[in-house]
VOGU-3710 file (C-alpha; in Angstrom, 3 decimals, decimal comma):
1> xxxxxxxxxx> 26,511/-43,788/-44,791  29,220/-45,949/-43,306  27,252/-46,802/-40,098  23,849/-47,126/-41,709  23,731/-50,954/-41,560  25,759/-51,288/-38,394  23,904/-52,078/-35,161  25,801/-51,563/-31,934  25,359/-54,100/-29,165  22,901/-53,508/-26,358
11> xxxxxxxxxx> 25,800/-53,649/-23,884  27,532/-50,781/-25,718  24,338/-48,717/-25,845  23,496/-49,180/-22,145  27,056/-48,447/-20,986  27,162/-45,348/-23,188  23,810/-44,193/-21,808  24,840/-44,794/-18,185  28,144/-42,994/-18,799  26,293/-39,958/-20,158
21> xxxxxxxxxx> 23,843/-39,985/-17,238  26,651/-40,231/-14,672  28,590/-37,508/-16,499  25,664/-35,087/-16,427  24,915/-36,008/-12,787  28,526/-35,219/-11,896  28,343/-31,881/-13,737  25,057/-31,051/-12,008  26,482/-32,039/-8,601  29,537/-29,868/-9,191
31> xxxxxxxxxx> 27,371/-26,888/-10,132  25,225/-27,401/-7,029  28,352/-27,759/-4,893  29,749/-24,534/-6,317  26,471/-22,758/-5,555  26,403/-24,204/-2,025  30,040/-23,204/-1,510  29,301/-19,626/-2,535  26,339/-19,504/-0,186  28,434/-20,980/2,624
41> xxxxxxxxxx> 31,186/-18,427/1,964  28,628/-15,648/2,268  27,427/-17,112/5,548  31,009/-17,385/6,804  31,614/-13,735/6,002  28,912/-12,845/8,486  31,097/-14,457/11,173  33,577/-11,606/10,803  30,779/-9,048/10,765  29,204/-10,546/13,884
51> xxxxxxxxxx> 32,562/-10,764/15,632  33,324/-7,091/14,910  29,975/-6,158/16,428  30,585/-8,320/19,533  34,036/-6,726/19,990  32,389/-3,300/19,765  29,921/-4,324/22,471  32,772/-5,503/24,715  34,666/-2,223/24,197  31,532/-0,194/24,937
61> xxxxxxxxxx> 31,015/-2,151/28,171  34,565/-1,294/29,271  34,078/2,334/28,265  30,864/2,519/30,255  32,645/1,319/33,406  35,594/3,739/32,998  33,255/6,658/32,264  31,530/6,137/35,599  34,652/5,269/37,625  36,067/8,799/37,632
71> xxxxxxxxxx> 32,784/10,278/38,824  32,554/7,641/41,535  36,115/8,437/42,676  35,276/12,178/42,764  32,351/11,558/45,117  34,644/10,260/47,869  34,438/12,754/50,829  38,168/12,417/51,408  38,829/14,746/48,478  36,923/17,509/50,266
81> xxxxxxxxxx> 39,488/17,400/53,071  43,053/18,656/53,051  44,631/15,354/54,135  47,039/14,565/51,271  48,223/11,264/52,734  44,705/10,043/53,090  43,915/11,047/49,486  47,016/9,238/48,222  46,023/6,122/50,158  42,596/6,031/48,527
91> xxxxxxxxxx> 44,063/6,673/45,085  46,524/3,780/45,607  43,600/1,550/46,544  41,719/2,510/43,365  44,781/1,837/41,223  45,378/-1,586/42,762  41,671/-2,540/42,770  40,947/-1,778/39,113  44,386/-2,650/37,768  44,165/-0,403/34,702
101> xxxxxxxxxx> 44,774/3,114/36,050  48,476/3,909/35,709  48,010/7,381/37,144  45,138/9,115/38,955  45,538/12,902/39,345  43,580/15,167/41,668  44,253/18,877/40,889  42,778/22,091/42,169  40,988/24,617/39,986  44,292/26,353/39,239
111> xxxxxxxxxx> 45,760/23,215/37,732  48,111/22,410/40,590  48,370/18,808/41,782  46,839/18,126/45,146  47,372/14,327/45,207  48,224/11,347/42,966  48,628/7,645/43,511  52,110/6,839/44,676  51,974/3,130/43,804  51,320/1,380/40,515
121> xxxxxxxxxx> 48,689/-1,327/39,925  50,997/-4,015/41,313  51,837/-2,071/44,480  55,256/-0,802/43,441  56,335/2,791/43,981  56,243/5,193/41,070  58,222/8,394/40,481  55,275/10,709/41,017  57,555/13,495/42,252  58,417/14,312/38,634
131> xxxxxxxxxx> 55,006/15,885/38,144  54,316/17,148/41,656  55,259/20,724/40,738  53,602/20,754/37,295  50,584/22,867/36,449  47,853/21,466/34,150  45,763/24,572/33,739  46,562/24,770/30,042  45,920/21,058/29,336  42,941/20,354/27,131
141> xxxxxxxxxx> 41,431/17,791/29,454  41,705/20,225/32,395  40,209/23,167/30,532  37,257/21,137/29,161  36,532/19,638/32,551  36,590/22,990/34,376  34,436/24,603/31,692  32,152/21,525/31,765  32,654/20,700/28,093  32,153/17,017/28,747
151> xxxxxxxxxx> 32,008/14,109/26,335  28,289/13,492/26,666  25,249/11,783/25,216  22,143/12,884/27,080  19,903/10,323/25,395  22,069/7,502/26,742  22,580/9,340/30,071  26,314/9,928/29,612  27,026/13,183/31,494  29,797/14,737/33,630
161> xxxxxxxxxx> 32,965/13,112/32,226  35,434/14,332/29,647  37,019/11,560/27,541  40,274/11,844/25,615  42,555/9,423/23,749  43,992/7,012/23,209  47,379/8,633/22,812  50,910/8,488/24,183  50,313/10,263/27,483  53,306/12,542/28,267
171> xxxxxxxxxx> 52,323/12,827/31,917  52,270/9,075/32,536  55,342/8,624/30,321  57,218/11,124/32,468  56,247/9,290/35,664  57,007/5,741/34,457  59,894/6,594/32,137  58,424/4,541/29,247  55,835/5,240/26,605  52,359/4,825/27,963
181> xxxxxxxxxx> 49,376/4,509/25,635  46,342/5,620/27,615  42,878/7,082/27,580  41,905/9,898/29,928  38,666/10,159/31,890  38,304/13,479/33,742  35,503/14,774/36,016  35,059/17,678/38,446  35,132/17,264/42,216  32,399/19,065/44,200
191> xxxxxxxxxx> 32,152/19,895/47,871  29,095/19,294/49,998  27,501/22,515/48,847  27,870/21,535/45,200  30,721/23,911/44,412  33,497/22,685/42,120  36,706/22,453/44,098  38,960/20,413/41,796  39,426/18,026/38,864  39,869/14,206/39,009
201> xxxxxxxxxx> 41,672/12,665/36,013  42,034/8,847/35,563  44,787/7,864/33,131  43,634/4,347/32,051  46,187/2,135/30,311  44,767/1,153/26,912  45,346/-2,511/27,804  41,768/-2,675/29,062  40,692/-2,373/25,400  43,606/-4,412/24,036
211> xxxxxxxxxx> 42,694/-7,314/26,349  39,255/-7,429/24,753  40,917/-7,773/21,342  43,069/-10,627/22,641  40,062/-12,530/24,037  38,148/-12,051/20,794  41,102/-13,368/18,797  41,229/-16,486/20,981  37,566/-17,181/20,278  38,217/-16,807/16,540
221> xxxxxxxxxx> 41,060/-19,303/16,770  38,746/-21,777/18,495  36,251/-21,287/15,682  38,948/-22,176/13,140  40,156/-18,747/11,967  43,751/-18,382/13,245  44,989/-15,934/10,586  42,809/-13,056/11,707  43,728/-9,417/12,372  41,661/-7,193/14,689
231> xxxxxxxxxx> 42,043/-3,436/14,164  40,434/-0,556/16,037  40,055/2,803/14,262  39,099/6,183/15,642  36,488/8,434/14,024  39,031/9,631/11,411  40,095/6,113/10,411  43,409/6,261/12,293  44,612/2,972/13,782  44,485/3,076/17,592
241> xxxxxxxxxx> 44,836/-0,685/18,199  45,976/-3,603/16,046  46,342/-7,268/17,063  47,674/-9,778/14,514  49,622/-12,674/16,127  49,650/-14,636/12,842  51,684/-11,866/11,244  53,915/-10,885/14,174  54,281/-14,495/15,423  53,862/-13,137/18,970
251> xxxxxxxxxx> 50,823/-14,018/21,064  51,327/-11,115/23,496  49,996/-7,740/22,510  52,877/-5,593/21,203  52,139/-1,944/20,446  53,565/-0,784/17,145  53,974/2,931/17,654  54,822/3,251/13,960  51,154/2,430/13,291  49,279/3,691/16,322
261> xxxxxxxxxx> 47,797/7,134/15,779  49,743/7,376/12,512  48,295/4,986/9,923  45,015/6,327/8,472  43,104/3,627/6,597  40,349/6,005/5,522  42,830/8,255/3,685  44,396/5,223/2,026  41,062/4,147/0,538  38,435/6,938/0,609
271> xxxxxxxxxx> 35,808/4,854/-1,185  36,019/2,146/1,419  35,891/4,786/4,155  32,727/6,264/2,665  31,182/2,791/2,468  32,016/2,057/6,132  30,640/5,384/7,337  27,483/4,940/5,274  26,629/1,317/6,108  27,894/1,334/9,745
281> xxxxxxxxxx> 28,231/-2,469/9,699  29,052/-4,949/6,937  31,656/-6,900/4,921  34,602/-5,549/2,912  37,217/-7,169/0,695  40,559/-5,442/0,219  44,230/-5,848/-0,526  46,520/-5,738/2,530  49,648/-3,766/1,527  51,723/-4,824/4,522
291> xxxxxxxxxx> 50,934/-8,532/4,111  50,686/-8,259/0,321  47,637/-10,490/0,062  43,840/-10,299/-0,280  41,742/-10,100/2,851  38,085/-10,429/3,746  36,832/-8,449/6,692  33,865/-7,478/8,787  33,484/-3,983/10,196  31,216/-2,375/12,744
301> xxxxxxxxxx> 31,053/1,236/13,937  30,525/0,921/17,678  26,956/1,762/18,557  25,686/0,572/21,895  23,606/1,868/24,817  26,881/1,874/26,747  28,767/3,958/24,182  28,830/7,550/23,060  28,286/7,476/19,323  30,109/10,762/18,703
311> xxxxxxxxxx> 33,426/9,077/19,610  33,039/7,146/16,349  35,389/4,188/16,845  35,263/1,396/14,244  36,142/-2,290/14,792  37,675/-4,006/11,770  38,138/-7,827/11,805  40,109/-9,038/8,786  41,332/-12,460/7,718  43,403/-13,776/4,827
321> xxxxxxxxxx> 40,930/-14,762/2,127  42,638/-18,045/1,243  43,040/-19,012/4,882  39,514/-17,961/5,828  37,916/-20,019/3,075  40,523/-22,812/3,138  38,119/-25,355/4,590  35,526/-24,578/1,942  38,183/-24,777/-0,784  39,387/-28,084/0,618
331> xxxxxxxxxx> 35,873/-29,525/0,876  35,045/-28,333/-2,626  38,203/-29,913/-4,041  37,531/-33,094/-2,077  33,945/-33,167/-3,343  35,018/-32,745/-6,977  37,584/-35,547/-6,675  35,070/-37,773/-4,841  32,279/-37,223/-7,355  34,653/-38,016/-10,232
341> xxxxxxxxxx> 35,867/-41,193/-8,510  32,310/-42,231/-7,654  31,208/-41,620/-11,240  34,135/-43,668/-12,559  33,394/-46,388/-10,016  29,752/-46,608/-11,092  30,744/-46,718/-14,755  33,110/-49,630/-14,076  30,514/-51,439/-11,965  27,883/-50,830/-14,654
351> xxxxxxxxxx> 30,238/-52,258/-17,277  30,741/-55,481/-15,331  27,062/-55,798/-14,391  25,822/-55,174/-17,937  28,481/-57,480/-19,361  27,314/-60,215/-16,982  23,653/-59,601/-17,840  24,367/-59,633/-21,583  26,153/-62,962/-21,244  23,121/-64,354/-19,446
361> xxxxxxxxxx> 20,881/-63,019/-22,224  23,090/-64,765/-24,799  22,942/-68,039/-22,884  19,172/-67,715/-22,567  18,799/-67,084/-26,312  20,916/-70,131/-27,076  18,849/-72,254/-24,724  15,724/-70,964/-26,458  17,211/-72,021/-29,795  17,860/-75,473/-28,374
371> xxxxxxxxxx> 14,305/-75,526/-27,104  13,089/-74,635/-30,592  15,031/-77,586/-32,000  13,576/-79,877/-29,372  10,140/-78,477/-30,162  10,653/-79,439/-33,812  11,525/-83,021/-32,808  8,651/-83,138/-30,346  6,253/-82,041/-33,089  7,313/-85,039/-35,201
381> xxxxxxxxxx> 6,786/-87,390/-32,253  3,398/-85,834/-31,578  2,352/-86,440/-35,186  3,169/-90,155/-34,900  1,583/-90,516/-31,493  -1,628/-88,790/-32,539  -2,339/-91,548/-35,129  -1,948/-94,261/-32,509  -4,157/-92,367/-30,109  -6,928/-92,219/-32,741
391> xxxxxxxxxx> -6,977/-96,050/-33,087  -6,964/-96,620/-29,340  -9,802/-94,155/-28,763  -12,005/-95,948/-31,332  -11,682/-99,264/-29,421  -12,229/-97,469/-26,152  -15,453/-95,917/-27,485  -16,961/-99,367/-28,296  -16,125/-100,702/-24,846  -17,666/-97,684/-23,188
401> xxxxxxxxxx> -20,934/-98,102/-25,137  -21,293/-101,695/-23,904  -20,627/-100,621/-20,340  -23,293/-97,935/-20,605  -26,011/-100,450/-21,673  -25,117/-102,828/-18,800  -25,266/-100,055/-16,258  -28,718/-99,035/-17,577  -30,131/-102,520/-16,806  -28,655/-102,439/-13,290
411> xxxxxxxxxx> -30,259/-99,032/-12,731  -33,767/-100,336/-13,635  -33,428/-103,284/-11,187  -32,384/-100,966/-8,371  -35,433/-98,774/-9,114  -37,817/-101,770/-8,554  -36,083/-102,604/-5,253  -36,567/-99,027/-4,079  -40,316/-99,213/-4,816  -40,774/-102,439/-2,747
421> xxxxxxxxxx> -38,863/-101,029/0,163  -41,002/-97,888/0,084  -44,221/-99,986/0,348  -42,870/-101,868/3,429  -41,936/-98,559/4,961  -45,543/-97,319/4,559  -46,969/-100,444/6,345  -44,584/-100,137/9,278  -45,355/-96,453/9,595  -49,111/-97,204/9,889
431> xxxxxxxxxx> -48,574/-99,868/12,604  -46,259/-97,539/14,445  -48,906/-94,813/14,481  -51,536/-97,189/15,947  -49,102/-98,365/18,615  -48,356/-94,791/19,554  -52,123/-94,072/19,838  -52,591/-97,051/22,257  -49,630/-95,890/24,260  -51,204/-92,413/24,475
441> xxxxxxxxxx> -54,522/-93,945/25,738  -52,650/-95,850/28,455  -50,920/-92,644/29,445  -54,340/-90,982/29,800  -55,585/-93,915/31,946  -52,589/-93,645/34,173  -53,205/-89,933/34,558  -56,902/-90,666/35,525  -55,776/-93,156/38,177  -53,474/-90,553/39,562
451> xxxxxxxxxx> -56,422/-88,105/39,714  -58,513/-90,641/41,675  -55,569/-91,188/43,967  -55,476/-87,479/44,539  -59,237/-87,483/45,304  -58,685/-90,234/47,972  -56,055/-87,989/49,465  -58,672/-85,240/49,650  -61,137/-87,637/51,377  -58,459/-88,528/53,884
461> xxxxxxxxxx> -58,032/-84,831/54,544  -61,820/-84,559/55,146  -61,635/-87,441/57,655  -58,902/-85,643/59,450  -61,008/-82,481/59,520  -63,984/-84,456/60,954  -61,687/-85,825/63,647  -60,675/-82,328/64,587  -64,345/-81,228/64,653  -65,140/-84,175/66,955
471> xxxxxxxxxx> -62,393/-83,028/69,237  -63,862/-79,550/69,262  -67,359/-80,917/70,246  -65,727/-82,594/73,247  -64,445/-79,210/74,258  -67,959/-77,782/73,826  -69,377/-80,551/76,127  -66,837/-79,620/78,782  -67,834/-75,980/78,480  -71,564/-76,979/78,799
481> xxxxxxxxxx> -70,813/-79,002/81,905  -68,925/-76,152/83,488  -71,723/-73,753/82,548  -74,284/-75,984/84,286  -72,148/-76,027/87,422  -71,908/-72,247/87,292  -75,727/-72,037/86,848  -76,280/-74,263/89,884  -73,883/-72,210/91,949  -75,592/-69,052/90,793
491> xxxxxxxxxx> -79,024/-70,431/91,824  -77,676/-71,334/95,248  -76,219/-67,883/95,708  -79,468/-66,294/94,507  -81,435/-68,338/97,044  -79,117/-67,157/99,735  -79,719/-63,617/98,703  -83,386/-63,991/99,235  -85,772/-61,591/97,536  -82,903/-59,525/96,005
501> xxxxxxxxxx> -81,445/-62,606/94,218  -84,718/-63,929/92,884  -84,271/-62,332/89,467  -80,710/-63,536/89,179  -81,950/-67,058/90,037  -84,259/-67,005/86,995  -81,339/-66,003/84,788  -79,165/-68,739/86,245  -81,847/-71,289/85,552  -82,198/-70,181/81,934
511> xxxxxxxxxx> -78,447/-70,300/81,461  -78,453/-73,839/82,817  -81,232/-74,817/80,370  -79,286/-73,339/77,448  -76,160/-75,141/78,492  -78,115/-78,413/78,649  -79,588/-77,789/75,186  -76,082/-76,995/73,780  -74,693/-80,151/75,331  -77,406/-82,278/73,711
521> xxxxxxxxxx> -76,779/-80,674/70,332  -73,034/-81,234/70,663  -73,593/-84,924/71,431  -75,779/-85,326/68,352  -73,138/-83,585/66,166  -70,406/-85,815/67,569  -72,505/-88,889/66,781  -73,035/-87,744/63,157  -69,337/-86,952/62,725  -68,290/-90,400/63,927
531> xxxxxxxxxx> -70,671/-92,047/61,445  -69,293/-89,858/58,600  -65,685/-90,632/59,541  -66,325/-94,369/59,481  -68,011/-94,214/56,057  -65,140/-92,117/54,543  -62,536/-94,535/55,876  -64,361/-97,501/54,219  -64,572/-95,575/50,917  -60,847/-94,670/51,006
541> xxxxxxxxxx> -59,873/-98,254/51,737  -61,956/-99,669/48,845  -60,881/-97,053/46,261  -57,201/-97,328/47,254  -57,238/-101,060/46,600  -59,005/-100,703/43,243  -56,700/-97,872/42,147  -53,603/-99,891/43,063  -54,805/-102,865/40,975  -55,712/-100,583/38,019
551> xxxxxxxxxx> -52,336/-98,851/38,130  -50,460/-102,149/38,054  -52,449/-103,362/35,014  -52,144/-100,040/33,114  -48,410/-99,889/33,848  -47,849/-103,350/32,416  -49,933/-102,509/29,359  -47,990/-99,260/28,802  -44,667/-101,137/28,954  -45,818/-103,605/26,366
561> xxxxxxxxxx> -47,015/-100,818/24,081  -43,608/-99,083/24,444  -41,793/-102,326/23,603  -43,961/-102,840/20,513  -43,448/-99,234/19,449  -39,638/-99,508/19,833  -39,525/-102,697/17,763  -41,613/-101,098/15,018  -39,362/-98,036/15,103  -36,302/-100,271/14,737
571> xxxxxxxxxx> -37,902/-102,020/11,718  -38,799/-98,667/10,233  -35,207/-97,363/10,684  -33,811/-100,462/8,934  -36,266/-99,953/6,087  -35,165/-96,325/5,853  -31,506/-97,428/5,739  -32,312/-99,897/2,971  -34,244/-97,213/1,117  -31,366/-94,726/1,465
581> xxxxxxxxxx> -28,800/-97,300/0,369  -30,808/-98,273/-2,688  -31,283/-94,608/-3,582  -27,560/-93,991/-3,278  -26,900/-97,071/-5,400  -29,338/-95,753/-7,950  -27,642/-92,313/-7,894  -24,216/-93,931/-8,168  -25,298/-96,088/-11,079  -26,830/-93,052/-12,794
591> xxxxxxxxxx> -23,610/-91,133/-12,275  -21,623/-94,054/-13,660  -23,938/-94,122/-16,662  -23,432/-90,392/-17,162  -19,694/-90,760/-16,698  -19,599/-93,595/-19,212  -21,593/-91,443/-21,609  -19,139/-88,618/-21,121  -16,261/-91,044/-21,577  -17,852/-92,113/-24,820
601> xxxxxxxxxx> -18,046/-88,490/-25,887  -14,503/-87,878/-24,645  -13,101/-90,788/-26,637  -14,772/-89,401/-29,715  -13,328/-85,976/-28,959  -9,934/-87,541/-28,330  -10,087/-89,049/-31,758  -10,809/-85,672/-33,298  -8,198/-84,002/-31,077  -5,596/-86,512/-32,207
611> xxxxxxxxxx> -6,229/-85,407/-35,764  -6,044/-81,762/-34,702  -2,826/-82,477/-32,787  -1,300/-83,827/-35,976  -2,102/-80,534/-37,685  -0,838/-78,496/-34,740  2,454/-80,386/-34,726  3,027/-79,185/-38,259  2,293/-75,612/-37,170  4,653/-76,127/-34,219
621> xxxxxxxxxx> 7,447/-76,963/-36,652  6,818/-73,686/-38,424  6,791/-71,796/-35,086  10,147/-73,378/-34,273  11,618/-71,867/-37,412  10,108/-68,468/-36,535  11,522/-68,732/-33,006  14,954/-69,365/-34,476  14,717/-66,137/-36,480  13,597/-64,260/-33,353
631> xxxxxxxxxx> 16,622/-65,597/-31,465  18,862/-64,285/-34,223  17,211/-60,873/-33,918  17,752/-60,948/-30,135  21,411/-61,777/-30,656  21,745/-58,832/-33,043  20,139/-56,626/-30,372  22,491/-57,881/-27,645  25,753/-58,380/-29,554  25,283/-56,076/-32,539
641> xxxxxxxxxx> 25,622/-57,263/-36,112  29,392/-56,777/-36,248  30,407/-59,458/-33,737  27,406/-61,619/-34,663  28,382/-61,866/-38,345  31,901/-63,000/-37,404  30,468/-65,487/-34,935  27,965/-66,938/-37,453  30,611/-67,237/-40,133  32,868/-69,350/-37,903
651> xxxxxxxxxx> 29,880/-71,372/-36,716  28,757/-72,199/-40,282  32,263/-73,197/-41,262  32,458/-75,643/-38,345  29,049/-77,203/-39,112  29,824/-77,562/-42,859  33,113/-79,240/-42,118  31,584/-81,725/-39,677  28,646/-82,408/-42,033  30,899/-83,321/-44,968
661> xxxxxxxxxx> 33,071/-85,520/-42,782  30,034/-87,307/-41,350  28,476/-88,012/-44,731  31,727/-89,554/-45,957  31,781/-91,900/-42,948  28,144/-92,999/-43,691  26,943/-92,040/-40,186  23,894/-90,205/-41,400  21,558/-93,130/-40,602  22,315/-92,711/-36,897
671> xxxxxxxxxx> 21,385/-89,029/-36,561  17,962/-89,862/-35,093  19,637/-91,447/-32,053  21,457/-88,239/-31,114  19,957/-86,236/-28,272  21,339/-82,711/-28,533  20,269/-81,845/-24,994  22,435/-84,297/-23,081  26,033/-83,082/-23,381  27,911/-80,360/-25,246
681> xxxxxxxxxx> 29,459/-82,662/-27,890  26,123/-84,255/-28,713  24,601/-80,781/-28,955  27,014/-79,861/-31,690  26,650/-83,249/-33,430  22,879/-82,936/-33,244  23,060/-79,682/-35,196  25,302/-81,332/-37,766  22,799/-84,187/-38,071  19,965/-81,710/-38,578
691> xxxxxxxxxx> 22,036/-79,975/-41,213  22,633/-83,241/-43,112  18,967/-84,188/-42,838  17,867/-80,791/-44,114  20,167/-81,156/-47,116  18,977/-84,717/-47,825  15,207/-84,220/-47,469  14,197/-80,581/-47,752  17,412/-78,918/-48,920  17,198/-76,239/-46,243
701> xxxxxxxxxx> 19,910/-73,575/-46,453  22,854/-74,318/-44,222  22,577/-70,906/-42,551  19,513/-72,098/-40,587  21,647/-74,201/-38,215  23,116/-72,389/-35,201  25,576/-73,293/-32,443  24,517/-73,243/-28,809  26,083/-71,224/-26,012  27,818/-74,392/-24,756
711> xxxxxxxxxx> 29,765/-74,926/-28,002  33,488/-74,382/-27,608  33,807/-72,370/-30,807  30,914/-70,129/-29,788  32,666/-69,391/-26,517  35,644/-68,232/-28,574  33,726/-65,901/-30,888  31,412/-64,637/-28,094  34,265/-62,544/-26,739  34,664/-60,587/-29,979
//
């Protein structure tokens, strides 16, 4: 095959892949947009359906009010009187108040007019005399009202009113002189006893319904649907109202009597009529013969609590299909154009980004090729350096062995010093212990002296107690003396008493004897206490002096022991410091010995590693050649083999030409001084030098030499 050996560039492949991805994403987005547009169109169609239903509700609300108005008018007591002027006044008020009743007729049961409004809704006079002599007994509305054939719906509580229209009312037309499109609401008038006495007929201008169509159209315009037509059909499908300002170019409601009550849409399309009558509410699409275009519309048969279903009016809201969906069409077109432009933009950006990345890949591959060349040169330098390293490591190993033996001798001397210091430390520790024991004994002596001192304090307390006892004996002596005086007085009084006081005299004498005995005993106790107090005082004085002398001596001895103990502690701490220092020196020397041993081993390993490095440098040369082939494969992957072959061909031609020219000028001996990494020219010359060397020594094929990304010629062929 023609493309079997052709490899496209990575840039081409990635751009093609991204283009396909963006293309399929655009197609998918367009399909999704189309689906979303269809769904949105379906949702928009419901706007017309909803609007037709809301218009129906508005019409039913108006109908509900008009249906009740005529019955409310008929309840006015004025119509039970025969005052025509008064009746006309009330009817004029009703016409002006509601603003929709062109003519209100009150007739008797024979069909003759009793009263009508004489003014229109704006207060102007009307030509009511034209109908003042008419008889309505044969009119349908009159007959049905008198016979009580009302337009009713008992379930919704619609009773008592006959509804007719809309139509061109000949009665109102005769009064006003112009066509009047009205609906008629008629109800009987009863007297107080409940007997029918007449018929009230309100001729409501159909503008009250047409105004609802106008307001609904305005809301549709605000919602963005200006080309909309609102049509109202009766139960037979005949048009009774049609509002389409976009077609008539007139915002006011203009009645087209060529359509009203003449055009039957159900007869024009029976299938559509059957669908409307069956579904009651929904969406229809049809061709508009008057406008000659397709329309989309929503319909709703009026059905409300305020509406009589048998009337059967249908609201039809139609819009031009293209106009109705114009925004969706515009957004869809805009989306398609945008997605195409975005896709094209991303393809262009991807092209520039990938082109930039591929150029960086090419530069990186060229730098890797240069690095491979430098690696080849470095391998040669490593081979030479490894031999020198082997010689230096041998000398270093001998020096390290001598250092290890010297450090071993130093370590043994430090060990002896540590032993002597340890012995001194033991002696000082023993002396320190003895000193501490003597110090403890002195502390005990001091404590004993303090105990004796405390005992003297107790003796002093006893002396004080004896003094207090002596004082108490003095009190006892006073009491004895006073008792003796009392005894003497008692004896005197007993003697005075004579025989009766003789017994009391004996008692007084005995009390005096006891008091004398107590006084003698108290004197003896006081004498003993004084002797005891004197002896205790002498003892306290002697012991206090001895204790004071003993405390002074023991205190001095304790201070000396403390001084000796502190000095011994200081000596012991210094010995500990010396011991610690010598141990650290010993550890340091041992570590140095170990380190020197390791250095010896390391130098031996370095020697072996130098030999291994020489072998590895040769392998590194081979890896450089393999790396060069890998770089070529990377270039084929990035550029493809088409542009790469052209580029290599030009590159080889340039190197061959420079090589031949250099050999002729005898500059080959200087190729070792060229550093291909410094500047662009030297890079190219370095490759030429390698090419000449390969031919001279190993006869390598010339194809092995490549240009770098900085070469001027490579920059030319890189753009192929």
